N, C-alpha and C positions, 0 to 999 in steps of 0.2 A: 518568606523568601524575598530576595532583593532584586532590584532591576538589573544588577550586575549578573546575578545567576540566570535571569531570563535572557540577557544578552549573550552570555556564554553558551547557553543551550542553543539559542538561535544560530550562533556561529558554528557550533559543532554539527547541528542538523543540516545547515546550509552546505558545509564542507562535505558531509557524507552524501547528501543529495546530489550535489554536483559531481562527485566522484562516480556516482552510479547512474548519471544521466538524467537526474530529476531536477526540478526547480521548486523553490519555495515561493510562496505568495510575495509579490513585491511590496505589498502594503506593510511597512515596518511596524506601525502601531498595532495593526491587526495580528500580525505574527507574534509580537511580544505579548499580547493578551493570551494567545494560544500557548505560548511558552510558560506563562504563569499558571495556566490551567494544567498543563502537563506536569509542572513541578508540584503543584498542589496535589494532584492525583498521586504522584510518586511519594509525597510525604504521607498522604492519607492511606494508600494501599500498598506501597512498596514497589509500584511499577507505574509507568507513564501511560495510563489509559487515555484514550481520546477524550479531550475535554468537552466535546460536543455530544457525547453519548452518556447514558446513565450506566455506570459500572456497577457490577454486582459486588465487588469488593473481594472476590476470590479469584486469584490469578488463573486457575484452571477454567473458570467460567468466562473470563475476560480476555483470554489469549487472542481472540480474533480482533479485539479493539485496542491492543497495545500498539502504540505508535512506532513505526508506520503500520497501520492496520491491514488486515487481510483484504479489505475492500478498496484500498488506495488505487491499485492498478486498473481494476475494472471501471472505477469511477473516473479516473484520468482518461482512460480510453474512450468512454462514452460521453462524459460531460466536460472534460478539460480541467477538472479539479476533483480532489477527494471530498468526502462528505463535509469536513470542517474547513476545507479550502486552504489548508496549510500547504499541501503539495498541489501545484498547478502545471498546466501544459506550458510548453515553450511560448506559444502564442499569447497566453495570459501573462506570463512572466515578462514578455517584451511589450506589453500593453497593446497588442494587436487584436485582442479579444477580451471581452468582459467575463467575469465569473458568473455562472448561472447557478440557480439552486440545484442541489444534488439530492435526489430522493434516498432515503435510508435503504440499504441493501441487507442489513443485518436481519437474520431470521427469514430471509427469502431464498436461501440457497437450496438447490435440489437435494433430495434425500440420497444417501449413498446407495450404490448399486449392490444388491445382495449376492452372496456366493452362488445362488442358483442361476445367475446370469454371467458366470465367470468367463464363458467363451466370448461375451461381448466386451470384456475388459481389456482387450488388446489396445494399447495406446492410452490406457487409463490406469490410475492406481486402484486398489481395492475399494477405496471410498468413492470412486467414480470421477476423480479429478483427472483431466487430461495431462499428459506429459509432453513438454515442449523441449526441442533441442535447437540450440543456436548453430546454424550451419557454418558460421565462421570459426568458432572456437570449441564447439562441442558441449558447452554449458547446458545442463539439464535442469528443468524445474517442473514441478507439478502444481498447476494452478489453472483457473478457468480460462485465462488468456495468457499469451506470452507477455513478458515484461515490455515496456515501451523501449527500453534500452537494455542490452545485455550487461549485467553488472561486471562481467569479466573483460570483454573486448569492446563494449559500447556500441555494438551493432544495433541497428534499429529493429523494431518489432517485426517488420516484414522479412527479416533474415532468419526467423524461427520457423521450424516445421514441427508437425506432430511427430512424436517419437513412439515407435511400437514398443510398449512396455507392458508387461514383463516379457 
């Protein structure tokens, strides 16, 4: 892969991130190294697995670590950066805060709630994931925490509420 390919991927991810209210790490060399890793994994596996994690090589087993991974938002919320530090908080993007190490979340998610506890599932999917609703535009998402920004209307995280589902 070429440096032009890495630059093009960085620009595409930057545009997508900004459109959804996210920020890429401002360290250009660091980000371009990550882009090369994503492109290498895409060449190797057929999908862009996180370059900072060991991929299984089977899409079904790696769905949670395909960039942007399932752990990005909880990591951003708690640490200001995702595990590989590609995505960072606004404070880090503006150099008001430094990137801190982010512990691995993969494999630490709670087990799904069984059908025997179905009455406890109001506001949760069958797998035990909470459902969040943007109070501004009505966007729904099932995830452990609401997104930092609504991908539809760009409302902040605090504009989300738990949604009684189903």
